[in-house]
Backbone as JSON, one array per atom type, in Angstrom:
{
  "sequence": "MPEDYYIGWGTLALINAGLAQTKNRSGINWFALSLLIGPIATLLIVVWDKPES",
  "N": [[217.07, -163.49, 220.07], [217.0, -165.61, 218.04], [218.75, -167.53, 219.17], [217.33, -168.58, 221.32], [215.33, -169.91, 219.99], [216.73, -172.03, 218.75], [217.67, -173.39, 220.99], [215.27, -174.22, 222.18], [214.26, -175.88, 220.12], [216.23, -177.88, 220.08], [215.91, -178.89, 222.67], [213.33, -179.93, 222.47], [213.88, -181.99, 220.66], [215.47, -183.67, 222.24], [213.62, -184.39, 224.21], [211.78, -185.75, 222.63], [213.38, -187.92, 221.83], [213.68, -189.3, 224.27], [210.99, -189.88, 224.8], [210.43, -191.52, 222.61], [212.05, -193.72, 223.2], [210.7, -194.76, 225.41], [208.65, -195.94, 224.15], [209.72, -198.12, 222.96], [211.3, -197.52, 220.68], [213.88, -196.34, 218.45], [215.92, -194.08, 219.99], [217.96, -192.35, 219.05], [217.45, -192.17, 216.31], [214.95, -190.94, 216.3], [215.63, -188.59, 217.55], [217.26, -187.38, 215.61], [215.38, -187.14, 213.54], [213.6, -185.44, 214.78], [215.08, -183.11, 214.91], [214.83, -182.3, 212.34], [212.03, -182.17, 211.7], [210.73, -181.44, 214.01], [208.0, -180.49, 215.99], [206.15, -182.04, 214.59], [207.26, -184.57, 214.63], [206.93, -185.13, 217.33], [204.16, -185.37, 217.47], [203.84, -187.66, 215.85], [205.18, -189.63, 217.36], [203.57, -189.74, 219.64], [201.05, -190.48, 218.63], [201.39, -192.92, 217.19], [201.25, -196.4, 217.93], [202.94, -198.62, 220.27], [205.52, -200.71, 218.91], [205.03, -204.17, 218.09], [206.46, -206.73, 220.04]],
  "CA": [[215.89, -164.33, 219.86], [217.26, -166.87, 217.33], [219.39, -168.52, 220.04], [216.27, -169.23, 222.09], [214.64, -170.82, 219.07], [217.55, -173.23, 218.59], [217.68, -174.1, 222.27], [213.96, -174.86, 222.31], [214.16, -176.96, 219.13], [217.1, -178.95, 220.57], [215.27, -179.47, 223.84], [212.23, -180.75, 221.96], [214.48, -183.19, 220.07], [215.87, -184.53, 223.36], [212.39, -184.91, 224.82], [211.25, -186.74, 221.69], [214.22, -189.11, 221.9], [213.29, -190.01, 225.48], [209.64, -190.38, 224.6], [210.52, -192.63, 221.66], [212.62, -194.87, 223.9], [209.68, -195.35, 226.27], [207.77, -196.71, 223.26], [210.59, -199.14, 222.33], [211.77, -197.06, 219.38], [215.25, -195.86, 218.49], [216.0, -192.7, 220.45], [218.85, -191.55, 218.21], [216.77, -191.91, 215.05], [213.89, -189.96, 216.54], [216.31, -187.33, 217.84], [217.64, -186.8, 214.31], [214.15, -186.77, 212.85], [213.04, -184.28, 215.49], [215.83, -181.93, 214.52], [214.36, -181.9, 211.02], [210.6, -181.85, 211.61], [210.3, -180.9, 215.3], [206.72, -180.84, 216.62], [205.48, -183.1, 213.83], [207.8, -185.82, 215.17], [206.27, -185.34, 218.62], [202.83, -185.88, 217.17], [203.96, -189.03, 215.35], [205.54, -190.51, 218.48], [202.43, -189.86, 220.55], [199.92, -191.12, 217.97], [201.69, -194.29, 216.82], [201.3, -197.37, 219.01], [204.2, -199.32, 220.45], [205.66, -201.86, 218.0], [204.89, -205.5, 218.7], [207.77, -207.34, 220.35]],
  "C": [[216.2, -165.62, 219.11], [217.91, -167.94, 218.2], [218.35, -169.28, 220.85], [215.52, -170.25, 221.24], [215.42, -172.12, 218.93], [217.61, -174.06, 219.87], [216.37, -174.85, 222.47], [213.8, -176.04, 221.37], [215.02, -178.15, 219.57], [216.52, -179.65, 221.78], [214.12, -180.38, 223.43], [212.76, -182.06, 221.36], [214.91, -184.17, 221.16], [214.66, -185.17, 224.03], [211.79, -186.0, 223.92], [212.07, -188.03, 221.71], [213.86, -189.94, 223.14], [211.91, -190.62, 225.37], [209.63, -191.58, 223.66], [211.06, -193.89, 222.35], [211.61, -195.52, 224.83], [208.69, -196.18, 225.45], [208.56, -197.73, 222.45], [210.98, -198.78, 220.9], [213.18, -196.5, 219.55], [215.29, -194.38, 218.87], [216.84, -191.82, 219.54], [218.2, -191.22, 216.86], [215.69, -190.85, 215.22], [214.48, -188.6, 216.91], [216.66, -186.63, 216.53], [216.41, -186.33, 213.53], [213.53, -185.53, 213.48], [213.8, -183.0, 215.17], [215.34, -181.4, 213.18], [212.91, -181.42, 211.03], [209.96, -181.44, 212.93], [208.97, -181.39, 215.84], [205.94, -181.92, 215.87], [205.97, -184.47, 214.31], [207.16, -186.14, 216.52], [204.88, -185.93, 218.4], [202.88, -187.33, 216.71], [204.28, -190.01, 216.47], [204.33, -190.77, 219.37], [201.3, -190.67, 219.92], [200.18, -192.6, 217.65], [201.77, -195.19, 218.06], [202.71, -197.96, 219.13], [204.3, -200.46, 219.45], [205.52, -203.17, 218.75], [206.27, -206.12, 218.91], [207.79, -208.8, 219.99]]
}
């Protein structure tokens, strides 16, 4: 069971990195943050607007 947990958490981090890049944010930074706070990072990415260019 613990292996599945780590695989899911890593997958979520990869998804968050891709989602962050679509909003013109650093994918690697959001990947690292997602490894730490997981679903909370997903919420932050979705709620925050794109930065002004």
